C-alpha positions in Angstrom: 182.7 143.2 -25.4 182.9 144.5 -29.2 181.3 142.5 -31.6 182.0 143.0 -35.3 180.9 140.8 -38.7 183.3 140.1 -41.6 181.1 139.4 -45.0 183.3 137.5 -48.3 181.0 137.5 -51.0 183.2 135.5 -53.8 181.4 134.8 -56.8 181.0 131.0 -55.8 180.6 131.2 -52.0 179.9 133.7 -48.9 181.7 133.3 -46.1 180.6 135.3 -43.0 182.5 135.4 -39.6 181.8 136.8 -36.3 184.6 138.8 -33.9 184.3 138.9 -30.6 187.3 141.0 -29.3 189.1 140.2 -32.9 188.8 136.8 -31.9 186.8 134.5 -34.0 184.2 133.3 -32.8 181.3 131.6 -35.3 182.1 130.9 -39.1 179.8 129.8 -41.7 180.7 129.1 -45.3 178.3 128.2 -48.2 177.9 128.0 -52.1 176.2 131.8 -53.3 173.7 128.9 -55.3 172.9 127.4 -51.8 170.6 128.5 -49.6 170.1 127.8 -45.5 166.4 125.8 -45.8 165.3 126.1 -41.9 162.6 128.4 -41.6 161.6 127.8 -45.2 157.7 126.6 -45.6 156.5 124.3 -48.7 153.3 123.1 -49.9 153.9 119.5 -49.7 152.8 115.9 -50.1 152.7 112.9 -47.5 155.0 110.4 -49.5 154.8 107.4 -46.4 153.1 106.6 -43.3 155.6 104.4 -40.8 152.7 103.2 -38.3 155.5 101.9 -36.2 157.3 104.8 -35.6 153.7 107.1 -35.6 155.5 109.3 -38.3 155.4 110.3 -42.2 158.2 111.0 -44.8 157.2 114.1 -46.8 158.5 115.3 -50.1 159.7 118.5 -49.7 162.1 118.5 -53.1 165.2 117.2 -50.8 167.7 114.5 -51.9 165.6 112.5 -49.1 162.2 113.0 -48.2 161.6 115.2 -45.1 160.6 113.3 -41.7 157.0 114.7 -39.6 156.4 112.9 -36.2 153.0 112.8 -35.4 153.9 115.2 -32.4 154.7 117.3 -35.0 152.1 118.1 -36.5 151.0 120.6 -33.8 148.1 121.3 -32.1 146.4 123.3 -34.5 146.5 121.2 -37.3 143.1 120.8 -38.1 142.7 124.4 -38.4 145.4 124.3 -41.5 144.0 121.1 -43.0 140.5 122.9 -43.2 141.9 126.6 -44.3 144.8 124.8 -47.0 141.3 123.6 -48.4 139.3 126.6 -48.4 142.2 128.2 -50.0 143.0 125.6 -53.2 139.2 125.3 -53.5 139.1 129.1 -55.0 142.3 129.8 -57.7 140.5 133.3 -58.5 139.8 134.6 -54.6 141.7 134.5 -51.8 139.7 133.4 -48.8 140.7 135.4 -46.0 143.0 134.5 -43.0 140.3 136.8 -40.6 137.6 134.6 -41.7 139.4 131.3 -40.7 138.2 128.6 -38.4 140.1 127.5 -35.4 139.1 123.9 -35.0 139.8 121.9 -31.5 143.2 120.6 -31.0 145.3 117.7 -32.3 144.6 115.0 -29.2 148.3 114.0 -28.0 147.8 110.3 -28.2 146.8 110.2 -32.2 148.1 108.4 -34.7 149.2 109.3 -38.0 147.8 107.0 -40.1 143.9 107.9 -38.5 145.4 111.7 -39.2 147.3 111.7 -42.3 146.4 109.9 -46.0 149.1 109.1 -48.6 149.2 111.9 -51.3 147.2 114.5 -48.5 148.9 118.2 -49.1 150.5 119.4 -46.3 151.8 122.9 -44.9 155.0 122.0 -43.6 158.3 124.1 -42.4 161.9 123.0 -42.3 163.2 123.1 -38.4 166.4 120.8 -39.2 168.8 120.9 -42.1 169.3 117.2 -43.9 172.7 115.8 -41.8 174.6 112.8 -43.2 172.1 110.1 -44.3 168.6 111.7 -42.8 166.4 114.3 -44.6 165.4 117.4 -43.0 163.5 117.3 -40.2 160.0 119.4 -40.6 157.0 121.0 -38.1 153.5 122.1 -39.4 153.4 124.6 -36.2 154.4 127.4 -38.8 156.1 130.5 -37.6 157.9 133.7 -38.9 160.6 135.5 -36.7 161.1 138.6 -36.6 164.0 140.2 -34.7 161.7 141.2 -31.7 158.7 139.0 -32.0 157.1 135.5 -33.6 154.6 135.4 -35.5 152.3 131.7 -35.3 149.0 131.4 -37.2 146.8 129.6 -35.5 148.1 130.1 -32.5 145.4 132.9 -30.3 148.4 132.8 -27.2 150.7 135.5 -26.9 153.8 134.7 -24.2 156.5 136.9 -23.3 160.4 135.8 -23.3 161.1 134.2 -20.0 164.6 136.3 -19.9 162.2 139.8 -19.5 161.8 139.5 -16.4 160.7 142.7 -14.8 156.6 142.2 -14.4 155.5 145.5 -15.3 157.4 145.7 -18.6 155.5 141.7 -19.3 152.0 143.1 -18.8 153.4 146.1 -21.0 154.2 143.9 -24.2 151.5 141.3 -23.4 148.8 143.8 -23.6 150.3 146.1 -26.5 151.0 142.4 -28.6 147.2 141.9 -28.0 146.0 145.3 -29.4 148.0 144.9 -32.3 147.9 141.2 -33.4 145.9 140.1 -36.2 143.1 138.1 -35.6 144.0 134.3 -35.6 148.0 134.6 -34.5 149.4 133.7 -31.5 152.8 136.0 -30.5 155.8 135.3 -28.7 157.8 138.4 -27.7 161.2 138.0 -28.1 164.0 139.4 -25.6 164.9 142.2 -27.7 161.9 143.8 -27.3 161.8 144.6 -23.9 161.3 148.8 -23.9 160.8 149.1 -27.2 158.2 151.2 -28.6 154.8 150.3 -29.9 155.5 151.8 -33.6 159.0 150.0 -33.4 156.7 145.9 -32.7 153.8 147.3 -35.0 155.5 148.2 -37.9 157.3 144.6 -37.9 154.0 142.8 -37.0 153.0 143.9 -40.4 156.3 143.0 -41.9 155.5 139.3 -40.4 151.7 139.2 -41.2 152.5 139.7 -44.9 154.7 137.1 -45.2 152.1 134.9 -44.0 149.7 136.2 -46.2 151.9 136.0 -49.3 152.9 132.7 -48.4 149.1 131.8 -48.6 148.8 133.4 -51.7 151.3 131.4 -53.2 150.1 128.4 -52.3 146.5 129.5 -53.6 148.7 130.2 -57.1 150.8 127.6 -57.2 150.0 123.9 -59.3 153.6 122.0 -58.5 153.8 119.8 -55.6 156.8 120.5 -53.7 156.9 123.9 -53.3 158.6 126.6 -51.7 155.7 129.4 -50.9 158.5 130.8 -48.1 161.9 131.3 -47.5 164.1 132.6 -44.8 165.9 136.1 -45.3 169.5 135.3 -46.7 172.1 134.2 -44.2 173.7 137.3 -43.8 170.6 139.0 -43.1 169.4 136.0 -40.9 172.3 136.0 -39.1 172.3 140.0 -37.8 168.4 138.8 -37.3 169.6 136.4 -34.9 173.0 138.1 -33.0 172.2 142.0 -33.6 172.4 144.2 -30.4 174.6 147.5 -29.3 177.7 145.3 -28.6 178.3 145.8 -32.5 181.3 147.8 -33.9 180.5 147.6 -37.4 179.5 144.9 -40.1 182.0 144.7 -42.7 181.0 143.8 -46.8 182.8 143.7 -50.0 179.9 143.4 -52.2 177.5 146.2 -52.8 174.2 144.0 -53.7 174.7 142.7 -50.1 175.7 145.2 -48.7 172.4 146.9 -49.2 170.7 144.1 -48.0 172.3 144.0 -45.0 172.2 147.7 -44.8 167.8 148.4 -45.5 167.3 145.3 -42.4 169.7 147.2 -40.2 167.9 150.8 -40.8 164.3 148.3 -40.3 165.5 147.2 -37.0 167.6 150.1 -35.9 167.7 153.3 -37.9 169.7 155.0 -35.6 172.7 152.2 -36.1 172.2 152.2 -40.0 175.9 153.7 -40.0 177.3 150.5 -38.8 177.3 148.5 -42.2 180.3 149.5 -44.2 181.0 148.2 -48.1 184.7 147.6 -48.0 186.8 148.6 -50.6 190.4 147.8 -50.1 192.7 145.9 -52.6 193.4 143.3 -50.0 191.5 140.7 -49.4 188.5 141.3 -46.5 189.7 138.5 -44.7 193.0 138.9 -44.9 192.6 143.0 -43.6 190.6 141.7 -40.5 192.4 138.6 -39.8 189.8 136.2 -40.3 192.5 134.0 -42.8 195.0 133.5 -40.0 192.2 132.2 -37.4 189.9 129.9 -40.2 193.6 128.2 -40.5 194.3 127.9 -37.5 191.1 127.4 -35.8 189.8 124.3 -37.5 192.0 120.6 -38.6 192.1 117.5 -35.9 194.6 119.4 -33.6 194.1 122.8 -32.6 196.6 124.7 -30.4 195.9 127.3 -27.9 198.0 129.0 -24.8 201.4 127.8 -23.9 201.8 124.8 -26.3 198.9 122.6 -24.5 196.9 121.6 -27.1 193.0 120.0 -28.1 192.1 116.8 -30.5 188.9 116.7 -32.1 187.7 114.2 -33.7 184.5 113.6 -35.2 182.5 110.0 -35.5 178.9 108.9 -36.7 177.8 108.9 -33.5 179.6 111.9 -31.2 182.1 114.1 -31.5 185.5 113.5 -29.3 187.7 115.8 -27.9 191.0 115.4 -26.3 192.8 117.5 -23.9 196.7 117.4 -23.9 199.2 119.3 -21.9 201.5 119.2 -24.8 204.9 121.4 -24.3 203.4 123.3 -21.5 205.3 124.3 -19.0 205.0 121.9 -15.3 203.5 124.7 -12.5 205.6 125.7 -10.0 202.9 124.5 -7.8 202.8 120.9 -8.4 200.7 118.5 -10.9 197.3 119.0 -9.8 197.6 123.0 -10.4 199.0 122.4 -14.0 196.0 120.1 -14.5 193.8 122.3 -13.2 195.1 125.3 -15.4 195.3 123.6 -18.6 192.0 122.0 -18.2 190.3 125.4 -17.8 192.1 127.4 -20.8 190.9 124.2 -22.5 187.3 125.2 -22.0 188.0 128.4 -22.8 189.2 127.3 -26.6 186.7 124.3 -26.3 183.2 126.9 -25.9 184.9 128.8 -28.7 185.7 125.6 -31.0 181.5 124.5 -30.4 180.0 127.8 -31.5 183.4 128.1 -34.1 182.4 124.6 -35.8 178.8 124.6 -34.7 179.5 121.2 -33.0 175.8 119.2 -32.7 174.9 116.4 -30.9 177.3 114.6 -28.4 180.2 115.8 -27.6 182.7 113.6 -25.1 185.4 116.1 -23.5 188.7 113.9 -22.4 190.2 116.4 -19.3 193.7 115.6 -17.8 192.9 114.0 -14.5 192.0 116.1 -11.5 191.9 114.3 -8.1 190.7 117.1 -6.1 186.8 117.9 -6.1 187.1 121.2 -6.1 188.7 121.6 -9.1 186.5 119.4 -11.2 183.9 121.8 -9.9 185.5 124.7 -10.9 185.9 123.4 -14.1 182.6 123.0 -14.4 181.5 126.1 -13.8 184.1 127.4 -15.9 182.6 125.6 -19.0 179.2 126.5 -18.3 180.4 130.2 -17.7 181.8 129.9 -21.3 178.6 128.8 -22.9 176.1 131.3 -21.7 177.1 132.9 -25.1 176.3 130.3 -27.1 172.7 130.6 -28.4 172.3 126.9 -29.4 170.0 125.3 -26.7 172.5 122.7 -24.5 172.8 121.0 -21.4 176.3 119.9 -19.7 177.0 117.4 -16.8 180.1 117.6 -14.5 182.7 115.5 -15.2 182.1 111.9 -14.7 184.3 109.5 -12.5 186.9 108.6 -15.4 187.4 112.6 -15.9 185.1 112.7 -19.0 182.4 115.7 -19.5 179.3 115.0 -21.7 177.7 117.9 -23.6 174.4 118.0 -25.8 174.3 120.9 -27.9 171.4 122.0 -29.9 172.3 120.2 -34.3 170.0 122.4 -37.0 172.8 121.7 -40.2 176.2 119.8 -40.1 179.5 120.8 -38.4 181.4 123.4 -40.2 184.3 121.1 -40.8 186.7 123.4 -43.0 190.0 121.2 -44.2 193.2 122.8 -44.0 195.4 120.3 -45.2 194.5 120.8 -49.2 195.9 119.4 -51.9 199.0 121.2 -53.7 196.6 123.8 -55.9 200.1 123.9 -58.1 200.7 120.5 -58.6 196.9 119.3 -58.4 197.9 115.9 -56.1 200.8 114.7 -58.5 203.6 116.1 -56.5 205.8 117.4 -59.7 205.6 121.3 -60.6 207.5 123.6 -62.7 210.5 125.0 -61.6 210.3 128.0 -59.0 212.6 129.9 -61.1 210.4 129.8 -64.5 206.9 130.9 -61.9 207.5 134.6 -62.5 207.9 133.8 -66.0 204.8 132.0 -66.3 203.0 134.9 -64.5 204.2 137.1 -67.1 203.0 134.9 -69.7 199.5 135.2 -68.2 199.7 138.8 -67.9 200.8 139.4 -71.8 198.0 137.2 -72.6 195.1 138.8 -70.5 196.1 142.2 -71.9 197.4 141.6 -75.3 194.7 139.1 -76.6 191.9 139.0 -73.9 192.5 143.1 -74.0 191.8 143.2 -70.0 194.2 146.3 -69.6 193.0 146.8 -65.5 193.5 143.7 -63.3 194.9 142.8 -59.7 197.4 139.9 -59.6 197.3 137.8 -56.0 199.9 135.5 -54.7 201.3 134.3 -51.7 203.1 137.5 -49.7 207.0 136.2 -50.3 206.0 135.6 -53.3 204.5 139.6 -53.9 207.3 140.4 -51.7 210.0 138.9 -54.2 208.0 140.7 -57.1 208.0 144.4 -55.4 211.5 144.1 -54.5 214.7 146.1 -55.7 214.7 148.9 -57.9 213.4 148.8 -60.7 211.2 145.9 -59.1 209.9 143.0 -61.4 206.3 144.7 -60.7 207.6 148.0 -62.4 208.7 146.4 -65.2 205.7 144.5 -66.0 204.0 148.1 -65.6 206.1 149.7 -68.1 205.9 147.1 -70.8 202.2 146.1 -70.1 200.5 149.5 -68.7 200.5 150.6 -65.0 196.6 148.8 -64.9 199.0 145.8 -63.7 198.4 145.7 -59.4 199.8 142.8 -57.3 198.6 142.0 -54.1 199.2 139.7 -51.5 196.7 137.0 -50.1 197.3 134.9 -46.8 194.7 132.4 -48.3 197.5 131.3 -51.5 199.7 128.7 -51.3 203.5 129.6 -52.4 203.2 129.2 -56.1 199.3 129.6 -56.6 198.2 133.0 -58.2 194.4 134.5 -58.8 193.6 137.2 -61.3 190.6 139.3 -60.3 189.7 142.3 -62.8 188.7 145.5 -61.8 185.7 145.4 -60.4 187.0 142.6 -58.2 185.8 139.4 -60.1 187.9 136.8 -60.5 189.2 135.8 -64.0 190.2 132.0 -64.3 193.7 131.8 -65.8 194.5 128.4 -64.4 195.2 124.7 -66.2 196.4 121.9 -64.7 198.6 121.7 -67.8 201.0 124.1 -66.2 202.6 121.2 -64.0 202.9 119.2 -66.6 
């Protein structure tokens, strides 16, 4: 299986698509100004104690306060608390972490009101994004994740991933990490560290240690509360860090700054594979070039079609996600209804596993498969679903079909499910239902071109239009495009874009920066 990442960087947002054998399996999109906050560390204040829940709410600067349960304080909370006071007691000289003392573990049966006080400052890390009406979930057990290792301050234990089966390799890694880890720190060795040399592990250990030291230095210097003291890497780099493996064939990026950032990271973790990071300079939109746009349009929405006319209906409620499997117009199998139901259900299991990753659906998922009478068919469906979900990085649990033909799945949720609305408000009428006559559309475009060239002074630019419109503009001899070029200069370029509606258009300058030429008054 070949994997490739396509990263589309736009002025307002960044979109990341993970392809497996040219099929879209993961998709993330967020504003350029927004940050993915899981992993961020804050120095914050306790705002409210909830004795009944044995928890508290902490102000970390979000719209809603973060939730911190007593058990999430962590066994080393007293050690963190003492060291935090030592750091804040002297604003000129930083108290060395190597001299910090480890105190007895926090009692598991204690209470939050006997441990914390209102207004107390705590170091916390976000483990779950704000979802719906809930604020972020946080912990006081801090960790710094790298490609091969996870560094945990005040934890003195070295743990090796259970997926590394070789006893000899586990012993080698454990002994190796014990010799290079800093004092007062614990380490989790990740699966990808198997077989790695000491130089690679030591280099990453130093990077993770410096992140912890920089975070503490920021705690000492800053006076504002709450204040972020450590920010996770960018989404592009974080995704590469978690997913990167030998199956990666290429990473395509259409922005030079992000390209350099990702290339630097890949050069650090796998110097021999730095060449797979490629800067996309094509004129066609990057998602169109790699067939991502079409898969986004067909892969999201309430109804998702899959093989030979069958389809899924995916509904989201406050409590759970509900999926219904329908055979649709699929031809009946010659082997009878039972065989047809099994075939449809197996294909639905393949598509459903992809949809859970693609939309990042979490929480409780109930799937209503087509009823099957034979126990061996129900078992085959359950095994197929389990096999499909092995590629999913999120923790999950799958139960066999119930007597009602329902499959129950729980899947780890750390951020809101990806919901791309493929039924958008018409961009040419702004929802009014009336637009200018289509025959006048090219006149409108020429007016925009004239304004760009003669009023604004932009001589070289790209006009993106729907493929049908592009075909019309490019047809004939001389074509409409050629007449525009003769009139306004050969800097006028016309490109087709699958993401645009029929009478929608976008202008970009020679550096591929968006030029806003759209006005709602055009539709009147």
